[in-house]
TORGULO-929377 format. One record per residue (C-alpha): residue in one letter; residue number from 0; x, y, z. Coordinates in steps of 0.02 Angstrom, whole numbers, plus 50000, padded with zeros to 5 digits. Layout:
% residues N
<pt><res>a</res><n>NUM</n><east>X</east><north>Y</north><up>Z</up></pt>
...
% end
This chain:
% residues 173
<pt><res>m</res><n>0</n><east>50000</east><north>50000</north><up>50000</up></pt>
<pt><res>k</res><n>1</n><east>50145</east><north>50118</north><up>50039</up></pt>
<pt><res>k</res><n>2</n><east>50218</east><north>50087</north><up>49866</up></pt>
<pt><res>f</res><n>3</n><east>50050</east><north>50129</north><up>49784</up></pt>
<pt><res>s</res><n>4</n><east>50033</east><north>50290</north><up>49887</up></pt>
<pt><res>a</res><n>5</n><east>50210</east><north>50345</north><up>49847</up></pt>
<pt><res>t</res><n>6</n><east>50181</east><north>50313</north><up>49662</up></pt>
<pt><res>l</res><n>7</n><east>50019</east><north>50411</north><up>49664</up></pt>
<pt><res>i</res><n>8</n><east>50100</east><north>50559</north><up>49753</up></pt>
<pt><res>s</res><n>9</n><east>50248</east><north>50557</north><up>49632</up></pt>
<pt><res>l</res><n>10</n><east>50133</east><north>50559</north><up>49483</up></pt>
<pt><res>g</res><n>11</n><east>50037</east><north>50704</north><up>49557</up></pt>
<pt><res>l</res><n>12</n><east>50197</east><north>50805</north><up>49580</up></pt>
<pt><res>l</res><n>13</n><east>50264</east><north>50765</north><up>49408</up></pt>
<pt><res>t</res><n>14</n><east>50104</east><north>50799</north><up>49313</up></pt>
<pt><res>p</res><n>15</n><east>50108</east><north>50969</north><up>49227</up></pt>
<pt><res>t</res><n>16</n><east>49984</east><north>51094</north><up>49295</up></pt>
<pt><res>i</res><n>17</n><east>49920</east><north>51126</north><up>49120</up></pt>
<pt><res>l</res><n>18</n><east>49829</east><north>50958</north><up>49133</up></pt>
<pt><res>f</res><n>19</n><east>49723</east><north>51029</north><up>49273</up></pt>
<pt><res>a</res><n>20</n><east>49690</east><north>51199</north><up>49192</up></pt>
<pt><res>g</res><n>21</n><east>49521</east><north>51226</north><up>49113</up></pt>
<pt><res>e</res><n>22</n><east>49520</east><north>51375</north><up>48996</up></pt>
<pt><res>v</res><n>23</n><east>49663</east><north>51498</north><up>48976</up></pt>
<pt><res>y</res><n>24</n><east>49624</east><north>51683</north><up>48951</up></pt>
<pt><res>r</res><n>25</n><east>49729</east><north>51824</north><up>48879</up></pt>
<pt><res>v</res><n>26</n><east>49692</east><north>51981</north><up>48979</up></pt>
<pt><res>l</res><n>27</n><east>49731</east><north>52159</north><up>48917</up></pt>
<pt><res>s</res><n>28</n><east>49743</east><north>52287</north><up>49058</up></pt>
<pt><res>a</res><n>29</n><east>49704</east><north>52474</north><up>49040</up></pt>
<pt><res>d</res><n>30</n><east>49893</east><north>52508</north><up>49029</up></pt>
<pt><res>g</res><n>31</n><east>49905</east><north>52388</north><up>48880</up></pt>
<pt><res>e</res><n>32</n><east>49993</east><north>52253</north><up>48982</up></pt>
<pt><res>v</res><n>33</n><east>49954</east><north>52073</north><up>48929</up></pt>
<pt><res>t</res><n>34</n><east>49937</east><north>51932</north><up>49057</up></pt>
<pt><res>f</res><n>35</n><east>49873</east><north>51754</north><up>49048</up></pt>
<pt><res>t</res><n>36</n><east>49759</east><north>51677</north><up>49179</up></pt>
<pt><res>d</res><n>37</n><east>49629</east><north>51541</north><up>49209</up></pt>
<pt><res>s</res><n>38</n><east>49507</east><north>51665</north><up>49289</up></pt>
<pt><res>p</res><n>39</n><east>49501</east><north>51839</north><up>49211</up></pt>
<pt><res>p</res><n>40</n><east>49450</east><north>51991</north><up>49316</up></pt>
<pt><res>a</res><n>41</n><east>49272</east><north>52051</north><up>49286</up></pt>
<pt><res>n</res><n>42</n><east>49310</east><north>52229</north><up>49225</up></pt>
<pt><res>t</res><n>43</n><east>49444</east><north>52193</north><up>49094</up></pt>
<pt><res>t</res><n>44</n><east>49454</east><north>52142</north><up>48913</up></pt>
<pt><res>s</res><n>45</n><east>49496</east><north>51958</north><up>48892</up></pt>
<pt><res>e</res><n>46</n><east>49492</east><north>51825</north><up>48758</up></pt>
<pt><res>t</res><n>47</n><east>49498</east><north>51634</north><up>48767</up></pt>
<pt><res>i</res><n>48</n><east>49659</east><north>51553</north><up>48707</up></pt>
<pt><res>d</res><n>49</n><east>49651</east><north>51382</north><up>48623</up></pt>
<pt><res>m</res><n>50</n><east>49794</east><north>51278</north><up>48693</up></pt>
<pt><res>p</res><n>51</n><east>49866</east><north>51133</north><up>48593</up></pt>
<pt><res>k</res><n>52</n><east>49824</east><north>50957</north><up>48654</up></pt>
<pt><res>i</res><n>53</n><east>49953</east><north>50869</north><up>48759</up></pt>
<pt><res>n</res><n>54</n><east>50033</east><north>50715</north><up>48682</up></pt>
<pt><res>i</res><n>55</n><east>50041</east><north>50574</north><up>48810</up></pt>
<pt><res>a</res><n>56</n><east>50124</east><north>50409</north><up>48766</up></pt>
<pt><res>v</res><n>57</n><east>50114</east><north>50250</north><up>48870</up></pt>
<pt><res>a</res><n>58</n><east>50272</east><north>50145</north><up>48878</up></pt>
<pt><res>p</res><n>59</n><east>50257</east><north>49962</north><up>48825</up></pt>
<pt><res>p</res><n>60</n><east>50285</east><north>49828</north><up>48958</up></pt>
<pt><res>p</res><n>61</n><east>50463</east><north>49761</north><up>48974</up></pt>
<pt><res>a</res><n>62</n><east>50506</east><north>49604</north><up>48878</up></pt>
<pt><res>n</res><n>63</n><east>50516</east><north>49433</north><up>48967</up></pt>
<pt><res>s</res><n>64</n><east>50401</east><north>49481</north><up>49108</up></pt>
<pt><res>k</res><n>65</n><east>50226</east><north>49439</north><up>49165</up></pt>
<pt><res>d</res><n>66</n><east>50103</east><north>49502</north><up>49293</up></pt>
<pt><res>s</res><n>67</n><east>50110</east><north>49421</north><up>49463</up></pt>
<pt><res>k</res><n>68</n><east>49958</east><north>49400</north><up>49576</up></pt>
<pt><res>d</res><n>69</n><east>49990</east><north>49561</north><up>49671</up></pt>
<pt><res>g</res><n>70</n><east>49997</east><north>49665</north><up>49512</up></pt>
<pt><res>e</res><n>71</n><east>50183</east><north>49697</north><up>49515</up></pt>
<pt><res>r</res><n>72</n><east>50293</east><north>49651</north><up>49369</up></pt>
<pt><res>e</res><n>73</n><east>50412</east><north>49504</north><up>49387</up></pt>
<pt><res>s</res><n>74</n><east>50540</east><north>49439</north><up>49266</up></pt>
<pt><res>a</res><n>75</n><east>50528</east><north>49260</north><up>49206</up></pt>
<pt><res>y</res><n>76</n><east>50678</east><north>49148</north><up>49235</up></pt>
<pt><res>t</res><n>77</n><east>50778</east><north>49136</north><up>49074</up></pt>
<pt><res>k</res><n>78</n><east>50902</east><north>49008</north><up>49142</up></pt>
<pt><res>s</res><n>79</n><east>50880</east><north>48871</north><up>49272</up></pt>
<pt><res>r</res><n>80</n><east>51015</east><north>48737</north><up>49273</up></pt>
<pt><res>i</res><n>81</n><east>51105</east><north>48621</north><up>49392</up></pt>
<pt><res>i</res><n>82</n><east>51288</east><north>48668</north><up>49372</up></pt>
<pt><res>q</res><n>83</n><east>51358</east><north>48551</north><up>49506</up></pt>
<pt><res>p</res><n>84</n><east>51376</east><north>48402</north><up>49503</up></pt>
<pt><res>s</res><n>85</n><east>51392</east><north>48370</north><up>49317</up></pt>
<pt><res>n</res><n>86</n><east>51277</east><north>48247</north><up>49231</up></pt>
<pt><res>n</res><n>87</n><east>51331</east><north>48064</north><up>49250</up></pt>
<pt><res>a</res><n>88</n><east>51454</east><north>48110</north><up>49389</up></pt>
<pt><res>s</res><n>89</n><east>51524</east><north>47966</north><up>49490</up></pt>
<pt><res>i</res><n>90</n><east>51525</east><north>47990</north><up>49678</up></pt>
<pt><res>p</res><n>91</n><east>51672</east><north>47893</north><up>49749</up></pt>
<pt><res>p</res><n>92</n><east>51663</east><north>47778</north><up>49900</up></pt>
<pt><res>g</res><n>93</n><east>51682</east><north>47872</north><up>50063</up></pt>
<pt><res>q</res><n>94</n><east>51608</east><north>48036</north><up>49998</up></pt>
<pt><res>l</res><n>95</n><east>51458</east><north>48059</north><up>50113</up></pt>
<pt><res>e</res><n>96</n><east>51393</east><north>48225</north><up>50046</up></pt>
<pt><res>i</res><n>97</n><east>51348</east><north>48287</north><up>49872</up></pt>
<pt><res>v</res><n>98</n><east>51339</east><north>48475</north><up>49845</up></pt>
<pt><res>v</res><n>99</n><east>51206</east><north>48525</north><up>49718</up></pt>
<pt><res>q</res><n>100</n><east>51219</east><north>48701</north><up>49649</up></pt>
<pt><res>i</res><n>101</n><east>51083</east><north>48786</north><up>49545</up></pt>
<pt><res>a</res><n>102</n><east>51112</east><north>48932</north><up>49425</up></pt>
<pt><res>l</res><n>103</n><east>50963</east><north>49049</north><up>49396</up></pt>
<pt><res>e</res><n>104</n><east>50947</east><north>49203</north><up>49285</up></pt>
<pt><res>p</res><n>105</n><east>50886</east><north>49321</north><up>49345</up></pt>
<pt><res>s</res><n>106</n><east>50933</east><north>49278</north><up>49524</up></pt>
<pt><res>l</res><n>107</n><east>50806</east><north>49201</north><up>49641</up></pt>
<pt><res>h</res><n>108</n><east>50661</east><north>49321</north><up>49680</up></pt>
<pt><res>t</res><n>109</n><east>50636</east><north>49362</north><up>49863</up></pt>
<pt><res>d</res><n>110</n><east>50466</east><north>49275</north><up>49871</up></pt>
<pt><res>h</res><n>111</n><east>50524</east><north>49118</north><up>49779</up></pt>
<pt><res>l</res><n>112</n><east>50600</east><north>48958</north><up>49851</up></pt>
<pt><res>v</res><n>113</n><east>50695</east><north>48812</north><up>49775</up></pt>
<pt><res>q</res><n>114</n><east>50642</east><north>48631</north><up>49804</up></pt>
<pt><res>i</res><n>115</n><east>50766</east><north>48491</north><up>49765</up></pt>
<pt><res>y</res><n>116</n><east>50707</east><north>48319</north><up>49708</up></pt>
<pt><res>v</res><n>117</n><east>50803</east><north>48154</north><up>49711</up></pt>
<pt><res>d</res><n>118</n><east>50727</east><north>48009</north><up>49614</up></pt>
<pt><res>g</res><n>119</n><east>50565</east><north>48109</north><up>49599</up></pt>
<pt><res>r</res><n>120</n><east>50546</east><north>48135</north><up>49787</up></pt>
<pt><res>k</res><n>121</n><east>50560</east><north>48301</north><up>49880</up></pt>
<pt><res>q</res><n>122</n><east>50716</east><north>48318</north><up>49985</up></pt>
<pt><res>g</res><n>123</n><east>50688</east><north>48428</north><up>50137</up></pt>
<pt><res>s</res><n>124</n><east>50592</east><north>48591</north><up>50134</up></pt>
<pt><res>p</res><n>125</n><east>50599</east><north>48724</north><up>49998</up></pt>
<pt><res>s</res><n>126</n><east>50740</east><north>48847</north><up>50029</up></pt>
<pt><res>a</res><n>127</n><east>50789</east><north>49023</north><up>49978</up></pt>
<pt><res>s</res><n>128</n><east>50961</east><north>48955</north><up>49931</up></pt>
<pt><res>s</res><n>129</n><east>51032</east><north>48894</north><up>49767</up></pt>
<pt><res>t</res><n>130</n><east>51156</east><north>48774</north><up>49850</up></pt>
<pt><res>f</res><n>131</n><east>51103</east><north>48611</north><up>49933</up></pt>
<pt><res>t</res><n>132</n><east>51194</east><north>48468</north><up>50019</up></pt>
<pt><res>l</res><n>133</n><east>51127</east><north>48292</north><up>49995</up></pt>
<pt><res>t</res><n>134</n><east>51177</east><north>48157</north><up>50118</up></pt>
<pt><res>s</res><n>135</n><east>51146</east><north>47972</north><up>50141</up></pt>
<pt><res>l</res><n>136</n><east>51119</east><north>47926</north><up>49960</up></pt>
<pt><res>n</res><n>137</n><east>51121</east><north>47739</north><up>49936</up></pt>
<pt><res>r</res><n>138</n><east>51234</east><north>47651</north><up>49812</up></pt>
<pt><res>g</res><n>139</n><east>51174</east><north>47661</north><up>49632</up></pt>
<pt><res>e</res><n>140</n><east>51107</east><north>47785</north><up>49506</up></pt>
<pt><res>h</res><n>141</n><east>51003</east><north>47934</north><up>49562</up></pt>
<pt><res>s</res><n>142</n><east>50913</east><north>48071</north><up>49464</up></pt>
<pt><res>i</res><n>143</n><east>50915</east><north>48250</north><up>49531</up></pt>
<pt><res>h</res><n>144</n><east>50818</east><north>48404</north><up>49478</up></pt>
<pt><res>a</res><n>145</n><east>50756</east><north>48565</north><up>49560</up></pt>
<pt><res>e</res><n>146</n><east>50604</east><north>48676</north><up>49544</up></pt>
<pt><res>v</res><n>147</n><east>50580</east><north>48860</north><up>49586</up></pt>
<pt><res>i</res><n>148</n><east>50418</east><north>48882</north><up>49682</up></pt>
<pt><res>g</res><n>149</n><east>50326</east><north>49048</north><up>49691</up></pt>
<pt><res>p</res><n>150</n><east>50185</east><north>49108</north><up>49802</up></pt>
<pt><res>g</res><n>151</n><east>50042</east><north>48985</north><up>49810</up></pt>
<pt><res>k</res><n>152</n><east>50163</east><north>48841</north><up>49775</up></pt>
<pt><res>q</res><n>153</n><east>50159</east><north>48882</north><up>49589</up></pt>
<pt><res>r</res><n>154</n><east>50308</east><north>48816</north><up>49490</up></pt>
<pt><res>k</res><n>155</n><east>50405</east><north>48958</north><up>49410</up></pt>
<pt><res>a</res><n>156</n><east>50552</east><north>48860</north><up>49336</up></pt>
<pt><res>k</res><n>157</n><east>50623</east><north>48685</north><up>49327</up></pt>
<pt><res>t</res><n>158</n><east>50802</east><north>48629</north><up>49299</up></pt>
<pt><res>q</res><n>159</n><east>50858</east><north>48487</north><up>49189</up></pt>
<pt><res>t</res><n>160</n><east>50869</east><north>48315</north><up>49270</up></pt>
<pt><res>i</res><n>161</n><east>51045</east><north>48250</north><up>49298</up></pt>
<pt><res>k</res><n>162</n><east>51104</east><north>48077</north><up>49348</up></pt>
<pt><res>v</res><n>163</n><east>51237</east><north>48037</north><up>49478</up></pt>
<pt><res>h</res><n>164</n><east>51314</east><north>47867</north><up>49513</up></pt>
<pt><res>v</res><n>165</n><east>51352</east><north>47835</north><up>49697</up></pt>
<pt><res>k</res><n>166</n><east>51493</east><north>47709</north><up>49721</up></pt>
<pt><res>q</res><n>167</n><east>51513</east><north>47616</north><up>49886</up></pt>
<pt><res>h</res><n>168</n><east>51623</east><north>47475</north><up>49943</up></pt>
<pt><res>s</res><n>169</n><east>51539</east><north>47308</north><up>49933</up></pt>
<pt><res>s</res><n>170</n><east>51555</east><north>47172</north><up>50066</up></pt>
<pt><res>n</res><n>171</n><east>51548</east><north>47041</north><up>49927</up></pt>
<pt><res>y</res><n>172</n><east>51736</east><north>47052</north><up>49894</up></pt>
% end
């Protein structure tokens, strides 16, 4: 509401006063002095002046954006990728954590969160971070992707799905 009020006040201050003027009169005094006014004195000679129309142009909306629920403009994500680990990465035995890093352009909006998925299942709660640490992955192949979630749990972007191969020592040797 504060943003709306500030915008309205700014527009009021920036709007030329000619927009609010009704008629403009040219007044000739007894001394021959010419003045212009919007309300001529009663005992003087005056004539109405036709003012030219004001040209007002409305700017087009910015590219790559859409309206959000609250009426503000928000940019769509043009890039959403998992940049770490690489696709088909092998996780060696003994490595207990996998760091997953997401690249977003533009950067993550303040009211958006990122949800990570492993093998199609949510991992933890959505976070306002683009870096995650996965632990306790069992031996074998796992698919990983992430989704950017906006207000109302609406999906705003989705990364590609990558595969990682977790290696662990076997007791069969």
